[in-house]
C-alpha positions in Angstrom: -87.8 -93.0 -45.3 -84.6 -92.5 -43.3 -81.6 -90.7 -44.6 -78.8 -93.1 -43.7 -76.7 -94.8 -46.3 -77.5 -98.3 -45.4 -75.1 -101.2 -46.0 -77.0 -104.4 -46.6 -74.8 -107.4 -45.9 -75.7 -111.0 -46.3 -73.6 -113.4 -44.2 -73.7 -116.5 -46.4 -72.2 -119.9 -46.8 -74.1 -123.0 -48.1 -72.3 -125.1 -45.6 -73.6 -125.3 -42.0 -71.5 -124.9 -38.9 -69.1 -122.3 -40.2 -70.1 -119.5 -37.8 -72.7 -117.7 -39.8 -75.2 -117.0 -37.1 -72.5 -116.2 -34.5 -71.0 -113.7 -37.0 -74.4 -112.0 -37.7 -75.3 -111.7 -34.0 -71.8 -110.5 -32.8 -71.0 -108.3 -35.8 -74.4 -106.6 -35.3 -73.6 -106.1 -31.6 -70.1 -104.8 -32.4 -71.6 -102.3 -34.9 -74.2 -101.3 -32.3 -71.5 -100.6 -29.7 -69.8 -98.3 -32.3 -73.0 -96.3 -32.2 -74.4 -97.6 -35.5 -78.1 -98.4 -36.0 -78.3 -102.1 -36.9 -81.1 -104.4 -38.1 -80.5 -108.2 -38.0 -82.8 -110.1 -40.4 -83.0 -113.8 -39.5 -83.7 -115.8 -42.6 -82.9 -119.2 -41.2 -85.9 -121.4 -40.2 -83.8 -122.6 -37.2 -84.1 -119.0 -35.9 -80.8 -119.1 -34.0 -80.1 -115.5 -34.6 -83.5 -114.6 -33.1 -82.6 -116.7 -30.0 -79.1 -115.3 -29.9 -80.5 -111.8 -29.5 -82.7 -112.8 -26.7 -86.0 -112.6 -28.5 -88.8 -115.1 -27.8 -91.3 -115.7 -30.5 -94.8 -115.5 -28.9 -97.9 -116.9 -30.5 -99.3 -114.6 -33.2 -96.2 -112.5 -33.3 -95.4 -111.6 -37.0 -92.0 -112.8 -38.3 -90.1 -112.7 -41.5 -92.2 -115.6 -42.7 -95.3 -113.4 -42.6 -93.4 -110.6 -44.4 -92.5 -112.9 -47.3 -95.8 -114.7 -47.4 -98.3 -111.8 -46.9 -96.5 -109.3 -49.0 -99.4 -106.9 -49.2 -100.8 -106.8 -45.6 -97.6 -107.1 -43.5 -95.0 -104.4 -43.6 -91.4 -104.2 -42.3 -92.4 -102.1 -39.3 -94.9 -104.8 -38.3 -92.2 -107.4 -37.9 -89.2 -105.4 -36.6 -88.7 -105.9 -32.8 -86.2 -104.1 -30.6 -83.6 -106.2 -28.7 -82.4 -105.4 -25.2 -79.7 -103.3 -26.7 -80.5 -99.8 -28.0 -79.8 -99.4 -31.7 -79.9 -103.2 -32.4 -83.2 -104.3 -33.9 -84.4 -107.7 -35.3 -86.7 -109.2 -37.9 -87.3 -112.5 -36.2 -87.5 -115.9 -37.9 -89.9 -118.8 -37.3 -89.8 -122.5 -38.0 -92.7 -121.9 -40.5 -90.1 -120.3 -42.7 -89.1 -123.8 -43.8 -92.4 -124.2 -45.6 -92.1 -120.8 -47.5 -90.1 -122.5 -50.3 -92.9 -124.8 -51.2 -95.6 -122.2 -50.7 -94.0 -119.7 -53.0 -92.8 -122.1 -55.7 -95.5 -120.9 -58.2 -95.5 -117.3 -57.3 -94.2 -114.7 -59.8 -91.2 -112.7 -58.5 -90.8 -115.1 -55.6 -87.0 -114.3 -55.4 -87.7 -110.7 -54.6 -90.2 -111.1 -51.7 -87.8 -110.1 -49.0 -86.5 -107.1 -51.0 -90.1 -105.9 -51.5 -90.9 -106.5 -47.9 -88.0 -104.4 -46.5 -87.9 -101.7 -49.1 -89.9 -99.3 -46.9 -87.2 -99.1 -44.3 -84.4 -98.2 -46.7 -82.2 -95.6 -45.1 -83.3 -96.1 -41.5 -80.3 -98.2 -40.5 -76.5 -98.0 -41.0 -76.3 -101.8 -41.4 -78.8 -104.5 -42.2 -77.2 -107.9 -41.6 -78.9 -111.0 -43.0 -78.5 -114.5 -41.6 -79.0 -117.2 -44.2 -80.0 -120.9 -44.0 -77.1 -123.4 -44.4 -78.2 -124.5 -47.8 -78.9 -123.1 -51.3 -82.6 -122.4 -51.2 -85.2 -119.9 -52.3 -84.6 -118.2 -48.9 -80.9 -117.8 -49.6 -81.7 -116.5 -53.1 -84.2 -113.9 -51.5 -81.4 -112.7 -49.3 -78.9 -112.4 -52.2 -81.5 -110.7 -54.3 -81.9 -108.0 -51.6 -78.3 -107.6 -50.3 -75.6 -105.4 -51.7 -72.7 -107.1 -50.1 -71.8 -110.7 -49.1 -69.6 -111.5 -46.2 -68.5 -115.2 -46.3 -67.5 -116.9 -43.0 -65.2 -119.8 -43.8 -64.4 -122.3 -41.0 -60.7 -123.2 -41.2 -61.6 -126.7 -42.1 -61.1 -128.6 -45.4 -64.8 -129.2 -46.0 -65.7 -125.5 -45.5 -62.8 -124.4 -47.8 -63.9 -126.9 -50.5 -67.5 -125.5 -50.3 -66.4 -122.0 -51.2 -66.3 -122.8 -54.9 -70.0 -123.6 -55.1 -71.0 -120.6 -53.0 -69.1 -118.3 -55.4 -71.0 -119.9 -58.4 -74.3 -119.1 -56.6 -73.3 -115.5 -55.8 -72.2 -114.9 -59.4 -75.4 -116.5 -60.8 -77.6 -114.2 -58.6 -75.5 -111.2 -59.6 -75.9 -112.0 -63.3 -79.6 -112.9 -63.3 -81.3 -111.1 -60.4 -79.2 -108.6 -58.6 -76.4 -106.8 -60.5 -75.5 -104.7 -57.4 -74.3 -107.7 -55.4 -70.7 -107.9 -54.6 -68.4 -109.9 -52.2 -67.0 -107.8 -49.4 -64.8 -110.5 -48.0 -64.1 -113.9 -46.6 -63.5 -114.1 -42.8 -61.7 -117.1 -41.5 -63.7 -118.5 -38.5 -63.3 -121.2 -35.8 -59.5 -120.9 -36.1 -57.7 -123.1 -33.6 -54.1 -122.1 -33.4 -53.2 -125.5 -31.8 -54.2 -127.5 -34.9 -52.2 -127.9 -38.0 -55.3 -128.2 -40.1 -56.5 -124.7 -39.1 -53.1 -123.2 -40.0 -53.1 -125.1 -43.4 -56.6 -123.9 -44.4 -55.7 -120.3 -43.4 -52.6 -120.5 -45.6 -54.7 -121.9 -48.5 -57.1 -119.0 -48.2 -54.2 -116.6 -48.2 -52.5 -118.2 -51.2 -55.4 -119.3 -53.4 -55.7 -116.7 -56.2 -59.5 -117.0 -56.2 -59.7 -115.9 -52.5 -56.4 -114.1 -51.6 -57.7 -110.6 -52.4 -60.9 -111.2 -50.5 -59.5 -112.6 -47.3 -60.0 -110.1 -44.5 -57.3 -109.5 -41.9 -59.4 -110.4 -38.9 -59.4 -114.1 -37.9 -62.2 -115.3 -35.6 -60.6 -117.7 -33.1 -62.3 -120.7 -31.5 -63.7 -119.4 -28.2 -65.8 -121.2 -25.7 -67.1 -117.9 -24.4 -69.1 -117.5 -27.7 -71.0 -120.7 -26.9 -71.6 -119.6 -23.3 -72.9 -116.3 -24.5 -75.3 -118.0 -27.0 -76.5 -120.2 -24.2 -77.7 -117.1 -22.3 -79.0 -115.4 -25.5 -76.6 -112.5 -25.4 -73.9 -111.5 -27.9 -70.4 -112.2 -26.7 -69.6 -108.5 -27.2 -72.0 -107.7 -24.3 -71.5 -110.9 -22.4 -67.7 -110.8 -21.8 -65.9 -107.8 -23.3 -62.4 -109.2 -22.6 -62.9 -112.5 -24.4 -61.3 -113.5 -27.7 -64.8 -113.6 -29.2 -65.5 -110.0 -28.3 -62.1 -108.8 -29.3 -62.3 -110.6 -32.7 -65.7 -109.4 -33.6 -64.9 -105.9 -32.6 -61.9 -106.1 -34.9 -64.1 -107.5 -37.7 -66.6 -104.6 -37.3 -63.8 -102.0 -37.4 -62.3 -103.7 -40.5 -65.7 -103.6 -42.3 -66.3 -100.0 -41.3 -63.3 -99.0 -43.3 -63.5 -101.7 -46.0 -65.1 -101.5 -49.4 -65.9 -104.3 -51.8 -63.4 -105.9 -54.1 -65.6 -107.9 -56.5 
């Protein structure tokens, strides 16, 4: 058992394409650069966070799927792998994770499999960041059952804004029925394009909507092609090009979260 006060943050949104994985990878890297011990847990069967941190899944290598499925014989330390960056570790995902839902459907306590699997490392990291699938699934519920905080990336686009309502319903349902310690840390506007009216409109709506205004973080993540370039070479933008908007914005988000406490 470590002695750190670990902040366990789920980065969640039931809509795809809003910048979830990019946020997990680059926020983790930004915390790491601030000298924090960080664990990224990839709970998306598409395993983009795993790829984004430069980890290749080799045959027979245990992943989060094994941790959830073989709760007795596989431990957290069996599945944690170091990345190329000191202080930034990963629990990798695998395409097999997509089948976990069906396989666990009749299992008692299925929503707590991840929590049970990771309990043994409590206190060993400053931050545990969890990437979620772009859908409401048993995997997402496992993440929310384990996390203490939720960070919500919201693309500055009408569809992403409209989807927030359903996400809040899910979070409150999990809080009420499974995990009373869960709270929303904030909403971060992502993929903001200052040249488009729609980006400005949605940002204004987030600022003025009474449901979200108190939760909206100051940092705005701008559209930045360097983020896509960094993903292509499996390297967080924080380490890929320090002077880019992507690096600046995620550093700013990390600093904001380091001083920020939950509001709901």
